[in-house]
N, C-alpha and C positions, 0 to 999 in steps of 0.2 A: 367497348364492354365492362371496362376498369370504372368508369365514370358511374354507371349501372351499379357494378359491385356495391362503393361505395353510399349510394343513396338508397338503395335495399337496406345500409346499415343504418342509416340516417330513418330510414321511413319504421324498422323494426324496432328501433328502441321510442320511435314516440309514441308508437302504437300500442309498446309496453306500459308508457307511462299513464297514456290519456284509458287504456283497458283498465290498469291498476285503479288509480284512481275513481271512474267509475264504479269500480266493483263494489268498492273499499263505502262508494258513497250509497250505492245503491243500498247495501247491508245496511247502512246507519239509518237511512229514511224509511227502508223498505220492511224490517224485520219487525214484527210482533213484540207484546209481551211478555218474557219467556214463565212457562209454568215453573215454579219454583220447585223443588221436589227435595229442596233444604241437604244435600249430601254434602258431608263432609266428608272429612277435613279437609278447611281452604285454608291455604298459606298465609293470609295475611292474617288469622287469627293467632301469630306466635303462637307463646307457649300451648296456649290450648288447642291446635291443630294436630299436639304431638298425641291426644289423643280421640282426637275427634271431636273435641268441643266447640261452640260456639257463643258470641254475645249473647243471643237469646237463654241462656241457662242462668243468666244475671237476674236477680232479681229487679221487677218494672226495667228491663232494659233502657224501654220505649222513651225512659226520661233521663237518661244519663248521656253522658258524652261518649261517644262510642271515639276508640281507638284502635286504627287501624294497621299494622305494618307494613308499610310497600317493599320495604326491601325483600322480603321472603317471598312474595309475589314477581317479584325479579329474579331470584336465585329460583323461584317453583319454574316459571317457564323456561328460564335459561337450562337447567334441568332436565324439561320434557323437549326440547328444539334441539341441545347438542348432544344426550346422550338416550332420548329417546324412554325414557328413564318407566311411565307405567308400562311400555311393552314390552321392557327387559322383565318385569317384575311379575308380569302373567300372564307373556307369553314366549317364554323362552327361544323357542323352535323359530317362530316369527323373526324376534328381533336377529336374528344370526342372521338374516338374509333382509332387511330390510334395514340395520343400521350401516352395512356398510353403502347400501347406496344413497340414505341419506346423508352419510359422510362423507364421498364420493364427490354427493352435489354442492355440498358444504365448503369442501376443499377448492373447486370450481371457481365457486361465487368467491371464497375469500381471494383467489390466487387473482380473479380478475379486479379485484376492488383495491389490493396490492400494486398490482401493474399499474391499473390505472394513476394515483398514486404517485409511483414511481416516476412514469412518463411527465405528470403535471409538474410533479418539482423538477424534472429535469428540463421542462420549460421553461424553467422559471430563474434557471441559474447551473443546477447541481450536473452533475458529470450526466451528460446522457444513458440509458440505460439499451437503446437505438442501435447508439453507435457500435463499433467493433470492439473489441475484447479488451484492445489493450487501450481505448479509451475510456473506460469504465476507471471509476475510483473503487479503493477497496471496499469499500460499505455499499458500493452499487454492484461488486460481484459479489456480494455474500449473496445479497437480493436476487439478482438473477440468478444466482446454484440454486437459492432455496425455494424459487418460483417453478425452479425446473421441478425440483422433487415434490411438491403440493400437483403441479400442476400434472405431473405421470399418476401419483397414486391417487387423485378426485378422477380421471379418466378410470382407472383401474377398479376404483371401489364404484363410481357408478353402472359402468358394463357387469363386472363380477354381482355385485348385489341386486342390478334390475335383472337380469337372467335369472335368477336366483327366486327372485319375486315372482317372475314368470311361470316360475318351474311350480313353486310351489301354490299358485294358484291354479293352476293345469292339476295337479294330484291330489289336493287336499278336500276334503269333499264338502268341510263347513264355507272353505273359500267358496269353493266353486259354484255354489248356490247363487251369491253374489255377484260372481264376476263378469262381466259384460266384455262383448268386444273394445269395447271403450278402455277399458283399465288393460288390456295388452298393448292398444294404440298407446297410450300414455308413457307407460313404462317403456316399451318397444322408441320412441320416438328420443326417450333422454338415452339409453343403452346407442341406439346411433350417433347420437352428438358423443357420444363416449368414446366410441368405435373411431370416430372421424377425428378426434381429438387426440388419440392413441395413434394415429397413422399419420397427423400433421408432427406429431412429436419425433415417433419412430424415422420418416425419411425428410427427413431437415437438421443441416447439420447443427442449429442456434434453433428450435422454436420460439423462447423466450425471446431474442432479440428481433425473431421476425412478425409477434406480435407486439411486441413495442411500437416497433416501427409501422407496424397499420392502425395500433392506439394513437401514437402520434399523426401522423396522417391522418385520423378520421376528426382529432380534437383540431386541426386546424386548417379541415378542408383541403385537404393537396394530397391530388386522387393522384399517388402514384400507383401502379402495377406491386402487384405480391407474385414473384414468383415461384409459384408456388401449390400445383393442384393440389395433394390433401389439403394445407392451408384454407384454402380456400372454400373447397367444398367442407372445410368443419365450419369456418365462418359465416356460410349460409348454413348450417345444420341450425349454427347459436340462434342466429336472424332468426330463423323461424320456431324455436324454442320459444323464444322472447315471445313471442305472440302468439304461442301456446299456453303459453303457463295460465293467462288472464281468462284462457276462456274455456279452459277443461277442468275437469275435480282437481287440477293441479291447482287450481287458485288458491290453497287451503294452505300453500307458500305466503301469499298476501293476508290468508287471512286467520291464523294461528292465534295472532294477538286477543283477536276479537273473541275468539272463539273459545279463549281461558278465562279471560277478566269479565266480560262481558255476559258470558252464557256460563262455566263449569264453576265461574268460580263469584260469579254475582251474585250478593246477597243483602244489594242494600235494603232496606225495607220499600216500602213505597212511599211518597212522599204530600203528604196531605194538603200541601200547597197548591199540586194540579188538581185543577178545579172538578179537570173532567174525568183523573185517575179513576173514580169509583165506576163513571158511566162504562168507561172502557173494561174494566174489570167483569161488571157487572154482563156486557155485551159475548165478551172470549168465555166465561162461564157458561153460557148456553150453546158453546159449539158442541158439539156430540161424536164420539166414537165407538164405533164397535165389534173392537177386538174380543177375544175368547181368552180371555185369561182369569180365572178365578181368583188370585191374589190382588188383584187392583181392580177390583169391580167388571170384568169380560166375563159375559156369558155369551156374545154375538149381537144382543139384543142393540140396539140405540140406546146411548146414556148417556148423558152432559159429564161435563167438566164438570159441574158441581157437586154430581154424583160419584164420579170418582175421588175429586179431593174430599169429599167426607165418606167414603169409605172404610169401616171398621178395620176391615181386612178379612181375610180368610177364615171361616174357623179349620179348614183342616192344618 
């Protein structure tokens, strides 16, 4: 059973990598040309972004070299990923529920990365974090204590935020319309993982050392048993989460970069050098929409995207 336990870990890691790469490649190959709504501000416009401007306000902009301030793209994506800035600005009540969930997830992910780096350093000759406390050096003891706090806070955030999100979806009239059983299941899987992590932390004298021991065994292909029921259950749940993320709508964790840089902030003009670009655009403009919304050329009757794009706006 011990060998099977470790083999499941290798399988989960391999499946996560393969599925993640497949999802990203699939997006890059299959995503159509995006409809440009020209929604500003875009961070890489620099000073123009402060008032919602763009390079298009410059006369004859297509004849001039364009300067893109990528540093503000980086700042923007970090503010959105780490702070959920847009949610905080536009939906405070949701932010106070979803941020603990995401923060807990970030803490657990960060804790695992730090743990892996520390174990690798130990394998290269530093003080081993998987040994007894007496064997640890000063800095390793500090990292050990930090990891213990990070993993505990992360688990609490994941559980508390997840339960709050489930409750919000059950009671909010707007969210209930868009909520499916899959949404509850997706959040519930993470809540279960958080609960298992809390149990493993609470019912073992030194959870961090136990986790480091498992990771050392995992890296060195040493199939030694971990004598803890709760730790084993939490790891099995973690293996499942690794496979679960790329195959559900939780895959936005993997595609967040592309969703912002390629879609939300993608404002690169069409290149004339692409010979088939005009053909692609013309074909896409023939696609039809049937929505009912007067302000965007929608009366329920089929209209092409060209009709929508050239619509002058509602008279109301």
